[in-house]
C-alpha positions, 0 to 999 in steps of 0.5 A: 500500500502506498502511504499518502497520509499518516497520523500519530495520536497519543492519549495519556490515561490517568486510570490504568483500568481505562487504558487496559480496557481501551487496548482490549477493545481496540485490539480486534479492530487493529488485528483485522482491518476492515478496509485495505485503505488504512493500517493501524498500529497500537502501542502503550507505554507508561499510561500512554496509548499511541495510535499510528494510522497510515492511509492511502488518502485523507478521506480514509485517514479521517474515517479511521481517526474518527472511528478509533477516537470514538471507540476509545471515548466509548470504552472510557465512558463505559468504564466510568459508568460501571465504576460509578454504579459499583459494578466492578 
C-alpha cells in the first residue's frame, strides 16, 4: 500500500483500568482491518496509548481517526459508568 497520509495520536490515561480496557477493545479492530485503505498500529507505554494510522488518502485517514477516537471515548465512558454504579 502506498502511504499518502499518516497520523500519530497519543492519549495519556490517568486510570490504568481505562487504558487496559481501551487496548482490549481496540485490539480486534487493529488485528483485522476492515478496509485495505488504512493500517493501524497500537502501542502503550507508561499510561500512554499511541495510535499510528497510515492511509492511502485523507478521506480514509479521517474515517479511521474518527472511528478509533470514538471507540476509545466509548470504552472510557463505559468504564466510568460501571465504576460509578459499583459494578466492578
